[in-house]
N, CA, C and O atoms as a MOPAC input file, in Angstrom:
PM7 MOZYME 1SCF
protein

 N    -34.60100 1    19.48800 1     2.02900 1
 C    -35.30100 1    20.50400 1     1.24500 1
 C    -34.26500 1    21.23400 1     0.37600 1
 O    -33.21900 1    21.64500 1     0.87800 1
 N    -34.55000 1    21.39500 1    -0.92100 1
 C    -33.59000 1    22.07600 1    -1.81200 1
 C    -33.48100 1    23.56200 1    -1.47400 1
 O    -34.42700 1    24.18300 1    -0.98800 1
 N    -32.31100 1    24.10300 1    -1.74300 1
 C    -32.08000 1    25.52500 1    -1.50000 1
 C    -32.90800 1    26.34400 1    -2.47800 1
 O    -33.15900 1    25.91900 1    -3.60500 1
 N    -33.32700 1    27.52300 1    -2.03400 1
 C    -34.08400 1    28.45300 1    -2.86000 1
 C    -33.26900 1    29.72900 1    -3.04700 1
 O    -32.49600 1    30.12500 1    -2.17500 1
 N    -33.45600 1    30.35400 1    -4.18900 1
 C    -32.66000 1    31.52900 1    -4.55100 1
 C    -33.54900 1    32.70400 1    -4.91700 1
 O    -34.64800 1    32.53900 1    -5.44800 1
 N    -33.04600 1    33.89000 1    -4.62200 1
 C    -33.70600 1    35.15100 1    -4.92800 1
 C    -32.94100 1    35.80900 1    -6.07300 1
 O    -31.71500 1    35.90500 1    -6.02900 1
 N    -33.66100 1    36.25900 1    -7.09400 1
 C    -33.06300 1    36.90900 1    -8.25800 1
 C    -33.36700 1    38.40000 1    -8.16200 1
 O    -34.49100 1    38.79200 1    -7.84900 1
 N    -32.36900 1    39.22100 1    -8.43200 1
 C    -32.53800 1    40.67100 1    -8.33200 1
 C    -31.68000 1    41.37400 1    -9.37000 1
 O    -30.77500 1    40.77900 1    -9.95500 1
 N    -31.97800 1    42.64900 1    -9.58900 1
 C    -31.15300 1    43.47500 1   -10.46500 1
 C    -30.61600 1    44.64200 1    -9.64900 1
 O    -31.25300 1    45.10800 1    -8.70500 1
 N    -29.43300 1    45.10200 1   -10.03200 1
 C    -28.86600 1    46.28800 1    -9.41500 1
 C    -27.77000 1    46.85300 1   -10.31600 1
 O    -27.26100 1    46.18100 1   -11.21300 1
 N    -27.43200 1    48.09200 1   -10.04900 1
 C    -26.37000 1    48.77400 1   -10.78000 1
 C    -25.08100 1    48.69300 1    -9.97300 1
 O    -25.10300 1    48.52400 1    -8.75400 1
 N    -23.94900 1    48.81700 1   -10.67900 1
 C    -22.64500 1    48.75100 1   -10.02000 1
 C    -21.90400 1    50.07200 1   -10.01600 1
 O    -20.77900 1    50.14900 1    -9.52200 1
 N    -22.51200 1    51.10400 1   -10.55600 1
 C    -21.91800 1    52.44500 1   -10.58300 1
 C    -22.98400 1    53.46800 1   -10.24900 1
 O    -24.17600 1    53.20800 1   -10.41200 1
 N    -22.55000 1    54.64900 1    -9.77600 1
 C    -23.46000 1    55.77300 1    -9.63000 1
 C    -22.80100 1    57.00000 1   -10.23600 1
 O    -21.57700 1    57.10000 1   -10.30600 1
 N    -23.62700 1    57.91500 1   -10.66500 1
 C    -23.11200 1    59.13000 1   -11.26700 1
 C    -22.48500 1    60.01700 1   -10.20000 1
 O    -23.07600 1    60.24500 1    -9.14400 1
 N    -21.28200 1    60.51600 1   -10.48300 1
 C    -20.58800 1    61.42900 1    -9.57400 1
 C    -19.58000 1    62.20600 1   -10.41200 1
 O    -18.57400 1    61.65000 1   -10.85100 1
 N    -19.84400 1    63.46900 1   -10.63100 1
 C    -19.00300 1    64.28100 1   -11.51300 1
 C    -17.58400 1    64.46100 1   -10.98300 1
 O    -16.69800 1    64.85000 1   -11.74400 1
 N    -17.34400 1    64.19000 1    -9.70300 1
 C    -16.00400 1    64.33000 1    -9.12700 1
 C    -15.10400 1    63.13800 1    -9.46500 1
 O    -13.89500 1    63.20200 1    -9.24500 1
 N    -15.66600 1    62.07100 1    -9.98700 1
 C    -14.90100 1    60.87200 1   -10.32600 1
 C    -14.55600 1    60.85600 1   -11.81300 1
 O    -15.23300 1    61.50500 1   -12.61000 1
 N    -13.50700 1    60.11800 1   -12.19500 1
 C    -13.17600 1    59.99400 1   -13.62000 1
 C    -14.37500 1    59.43900 1   -14.40000 1
 O    -15.07000 1    58.53900 1   -13.92900 1
 N    -14.59900 1    59.97300 1   -15.56300 1
 C    -15.72700 1    59.57300 1   -16.42800 1
 C    -17.08900 1    59.83100 1   -15.78400 1
 O    -18.10900 1    59.39500 1   -16.31700 1
 N    -17.12400 1    60.53000 1   -14.65100 1
 C    -18.38800 1    60.85000 1   -13.99200 1
 C    -19.06500 1    59.68400 1   -13.31900 1
 O    -20.25400 1    59.76300 1   -13.00900 1
 N    -18.33400 1    58.58500 1   -13.07800 1
 C    -18.90500 1    57.39400 1   -12.44700 1
 C    -18.09900 1    56.96600 1   -11.22800 1
 O    -16.87000 1    56.91500 1   -11.26500 1
 N    -18.80400 1    56.66200 1   -10.16000 1
 C    -18.18800 1    56.17600 1    -8.92500 1
 C    -18.63900 1    54.73500 1    -8.67700 1
 O    -19.82500 1    54.43400 1    -8.81200 1
 N    -17.71100 1    53.83600 1    -8.31600 1
 C    -18.13000 1    52.46000 1    -8.00100 1
 C    -19.12500 1    52.45800 1    -6.84400 1
 O    -18.90500 1    53.10400 1    -5.82000 1
 N    -20.20600 1    51.73300 1    -7.01800 1
 C    -21.23300 1    51.69700 1    -5.97300 1
 C    -22.19100 1    50.54400 1    -6.25300 1
 O    -22.87100 1    50.54400 1    -7.27900 1
 N    -22.25300 1    49.57300 1    -5.36600 1
 C    -23.23800 1    48.49200 1    -5.49400 1
 C    -24.58500 1    49.07600 1    -5.09300 1
 O    -24.81500 1    49.38400 1    -3.92300 1
 N    -25.47600 1    49.22600 1    -6.07400 1
 C    -26.77900 1    49.84300 1    -5.83100 1
 C    -27.72300 1    48.93800 1    -5.06200 1
 O    -27.41300 1    47.78300 1    -4.76800 1
 N    -28.87200 1    49.49100 1    -4.74900 1
 C    -29.87600 1    48.70900 1    -4.02000 1
 C    -30.40900 1    47.59200 1    -4.91900 1
 O    -30.42000 1    47.70700 1    -6.14500 1
 N    -30.84100 1    46.53200 1    -4.29000 1
 C    -31.30900 1    45.34500 1    -5.01200 1
 C    -32.81800 1    45.43400 1    -5.23200 1
 O    -33.57900 1    45.69800 1    -4.30100 1
 N    -33.23800 1    45.20900 1    -6.47800 1
 C    -34.66200 1    45.18300 1    -6.81600 1
 C    -35.02400 1    43.75600 1    -7.21600 1
 O    -34.59400 1    43.26700 1    -8.26000 1
 N    -35.81700 1    43.09500 1    -6.37900 1
 C    -36.18300 1    41.69200 1    -6.61300 1
 C    -36.99800 1    41.53400 1    -7.88000 1
 O    -37.88700 1    42.33300 1    -8.17400 1
 N    -36.67200 1    40.47400 1    -8.63500 1
 C    -37.49200 1    40.13500 1    -9.79400 1
 C    -38.05000 1    38.71300 1    -9.68900 1
 O    -38.94400 1    38.34400 1   -10.45000 1
 N    -37.52800 1    37.90800 1    -8.74900 1
 C    -38.06400 1    36.55600 1    -8.52700 1
 C    -37.56800 1    36.02400 1    -7.18200 1
 O    -36.49100 1    36.38800 1    -6.71100 1
 N    -38.37000 1    35.16700 1    -6.58600 1
 C    -38.00800 1    34.53000 1    -5.31000 1
 C    -38.36800 1    33.06500 1    -5.36700 1
 O    -39.22900 1    32.65100 1    -6.14300 1
 N    -37.68600 1    32.26900 1    -4.52100 1
 C    -38.03500 1    30.85800 1    -4.40600 1
 C    -37.64800 1    30.01500 1    -5.60600 1
 O    -38.27000 1    28.98600 1    -5.86800 1
 N    -36.63200 1    30.43600 1    -6.33400 1
 C    -36.20300 1    29.71500 1    -7.52800 1
 C    -35.14700 1    28.66900 1    -7.18200 1
 O    -34.41200 1    28.81200 1    -6.20500 1
 N    -35.08200 1    27.62300 1    -7.99000 1
 C    -33.99400 1    26.65900 1    -7.85300 1
 C    -32.72800 1    27.32200 1    -8.39500 1
 O    -32.79900 1    28.36800 1    -9.04000 1
 N    -31.58600 1    26.71900 1    -8.13500 1
 C    -30.31700 1    27.26100 1    -8.62900 1
 C    -30.34400 1    27.38000 1   -10.15300 1
 O    -29.98700 1    28.42100 1   -10.70500 1
 N    -30.76400 1    26.32300 1   -10.82200 1
 C    -30.79800 1    26.33000 1   -12.28700 1
 C    -31.76500 1    27.37600 1   -12.83600 1
 O    -31.45600 1    28.05500 1   -13.81500 1
 N    -32.93700 1    27.50700 1   -12.20700 1
 C    -33.91100 1    28.50900 1   -12.65300 1
 C    -33.38300 1    29.92700 1   -12.43800 1
 O    -33.55200 1    30.79200 1   -13.29700 1
 N    -32.74500 1    30.16200 1   -11.29400 1
 C    -32.19000 1    31.48800 1   -11.00200 1
 C    -31.09000 1    31.83400 1   -12.00000 1
 O    -31.02700 1    32.95400 1   -12.50700 1
 N    -30.24500 1    30.88300 1   -12.26900 1
 C    -29.15400 1    31.11100 1   -13.22300 1
 C    -29.70700 1    31.39200 1   -14.62700 1
 O    -29.23900 1    32.30300 1   -15.30900 1
 N    -30.69000 1    30.61900 1   -15.04700 1
 C    -31.30500 1    30.81300 1   -16.36000 1
 C    -31.98300 1    32.18200 1   -16.44600 1
 O    -31.86900 1    32.87100 1   -17.46000 1
 N    -32.68200 1    32.57200 1   -15.38600 1
 C    -33.35600 1    33.86800 1   -15.36800 1
 C    -32.34400 1    35.01800 1   -15.48800 1
 O    -32.57500 1    35.97900 1   -16.22100 1
 N    -31.23700 1    34.91300 1   -14.77100 1
 C    -30.18200 1    35.93700 1   -14.85300 1
 C    -29.58300 1    35.98900 1   -16.25400 1
 O    -29.39700 1    37.07000 1   -16.81300 1
 N    -29.28600 1    34.83600 1   -16.81400 1
 C    -28.70900 1    34.79400 1   -18.15800 1
 C    -29.65900 1    35.41200 1   -19.17400 1
 O    -29.23500 1    36.15700 1   -20.05800 1
 N    -30.94600 1    35.10000 1   -19.04500 1
 C    -31.92900 1    35.66500 1   -19.96900 1
 C    -32.01900 1    37.18500 1   -19.80600 1
 O    -31.97200 1    37.92300 1   -20.79000 1
 N    -32.14700 1    37.64300 1   -18.56900 1
 C    -32.24000 1    39.09200 1   -18.32900 1
 C    -31.00600 1    39.80400 1   -18.88300 1
 O    -31.12700 1    40.79600 1   -19.60200 1
 N    -29.83300 1    39.30100 1   -18.55000 1
 C    -28.59600 1    39.96900 1   -18.95700 1
 C    -28.37300 1    39.93200 1   -20.47000 1
 O    -27.69600 1    40.80500 1   -21.01300 1
 N    -28.92800 1    38.94500 1   -21.14700 1
 C    -28.76800 1    38.87500 1   -22.60500 1
 C    -29.81700 1    39.70700 1   -23.34300 1
 O    -29.64600 1    40.00000 1   -24.52700 1
 N    -30.89600 1    40.09000 1   -22.66600 1
 C    -31.95300 1    40.84800 1   -23.32900 1
 C    -32.06100 1    42.29300 1   -22.85200 1
 O    -32.88400 1    43.04900 1   -23.36900 1
 N    -31.25200 1    42.68700 1   -21.88500 1
 C    -31.24700 1    44.05400 1   -21.37000 1
 C    -29.82300 1    44.60200 1   -21.42500 1
 O    -28.88300 1    43.96100 1   -20.95600 1
 N    -29.67500 1    45.77800 1   -21.99600 1
 C    -28.35400 1    46.41100 1   -22.03300 1
 C    -28.01800 1    46.92800 1   -20.63400 1
 O    -28.87000 1    47.54800 1   -19.99800 1
 N    -26.81000 1    46.69200 1   -20.14000 1
 C    -26.45100 1    47.12600 1   -18.79200 1
 C    -26.33500 1    48.64300 1   -18.65000 1
 O    -26.44000 1    49.17900 1   -17.54700 1
 N    -26.12000 1    49.32700 1   -19.76500 1
 C    -26.02600 1    50.78300 1   -19.72600 1
 C    -24.77600 1    51.26600 1   -19.01200 1
 O    -23.91900 1    50.48200 1   -18.60700 1
 N    -24.70200 1    52.56600 1   -18.87300 1
 C    -23.52900 1    53.20900 1   -18.29000 1
 C    -23.30900 1    52.81400 1   -16.81900 1
 O    -22.17500 1    52.78300 1   -16.34100 1
 N    -24.40200 1    52.51600 1   -16.11600 1
 C    -24.30000 1    52.17700 1   -14.69200 1
 C    -24.13300 1    50.68300 1   -14.44600 1
 O    -24.09100 1    50.25000 1   -13.29400 1
 N    -24.03900 1    49.90300 1   -15.49200 1
 C    -23.80800 1    48.44900 1   -15.43500 1
 C    -24.87300 1    47.73600 1   -14.60000 1
 O    -24.55900 1    47.04300 1   -13.63200 1
 N    -26.13600 1    47.91800 1   -14.99000 1
 C    -27.26000 1    47.26500 1   -14.30600 1
 C    -27.38600 1    45.83700 1   -14.80300 1
 O    -27.54800 1    45.60100 1   -16.00000 1
 N    -27.31100 1    44.88000 1   -13.87600 1
 C    -27.32800 1    43.46500 1   -14.24500 1
 C    -28.13400 1    42.64700 1   -13.24500 1
 O    -28.36200 1    43.07600 1   -12.11300 1
 N    -28.56500 1    41.45700 1   -13.67900 1
 C    -29.27800 1    40.53000 1   -12.81100 1
 C    -28.27900 1    39.63200 1   -12.10000 1
 O    -27.25600 1    39.24900 1   -12.66600 1
 N    -28.58700 1    39.30300 1   -10.85700 1
 C    -27.77500 1    38.41500 1   -10.02400 1
 C    -28.72200 1    37.56500 1    -9.19100 1
 O    -29.93100 1    37.79500 1    -9.18900 1
 N    -28.16900 1    36.57900 1    -8.48200 1
 C    -29.01300 1    35.82700 1    -7.55000 1
 C    -28.19900 1    35.43700 1    -6.32300 1
 O    -26.97000 1    35.37400 1    -6.34700 1
 N    -28.94100 1    35.17700 1    -5.24800 1
 C    -28.33200 1    34.78300 1    -3.98200 1
 C    -29.26700 1    33.81000 1    -3.27500 1
 O    -30.47200 1    33.79000 1    -3.52800 1
 N    -28.70500 1    33.01700 1    -2.40100 1
 C    -29.51100 1    32.06600 1    -1.63300 1
 C    -30.41200 1    32.83100 1    -0.66500 1
 O    -29.98600 1    33.80300 1    -0.04100 1
 N    -31.66500 1    32.37800 1    -0.55000 1
 C    -32.59600 1    33.03100 1     0.37500 1
 C    -32.32500 1    32.62000 1     1.80300 1
 O    -33.01400 1    33.07300 1     2.71700 1

């Protein structure tokens, strides 16, 4: 059976005025956007999301992991 992947988005920083530039490194919570994808589909979905959404100050990006 082929491996299945879960696609999610999360931020890599959080606001904290005590840190330089007001940002503290922090892997945010994961918000699922797709499940049960093949490796190629998950990768394509991440590439599409990341190319059509600005990551912003908190560096919000799509990623995937094996289910």
